[in-house]
Residue, then its C-alpha position, 0 to 999 in steps of 0.5 A: p916441819s917447815p922453817a916457820d914452824e921451827a922458828a915459831r916453836a923456838l920463840h914459844r919455847t923461849a917465852l915459856l922459859g922466860t922469867a918475866p913476872g906476870a908474863v902472858v904468852a899468847y900464840g896465834t897465827e897471821g891474820g888470826e883472831e885467836f886473841p884480842l891481845l894480838a890484834g894490830r901486832p903483825l908478823v915481821d916479814g911473814a916470820p913468826t914474831a914475838y911481842v913483849c908488853r908491859d903495862f899496856t906498852c909493847d917493845a918492838p917485835t922480834t923474830d930472834p929467840e935470843r932477843l926475846r930471852a933478853a927482853l924477858g930478863g933471861 
């Protein structure tokens, strides 16, 4: 697997283990239209990126699983 694949898996795993009530995990590819939720939310520097959104407002994106964990209340 490429480093990008490993980074994406790390973010995905962190999101799935998060403790945020009512959280939705959406996983897509750059430029993909898999989920309207991801429209307008680009990758950061081409790296796998996570967005944490609550009440229709998203925090700044992150590429770091530890920052994602903190944003999810973990």
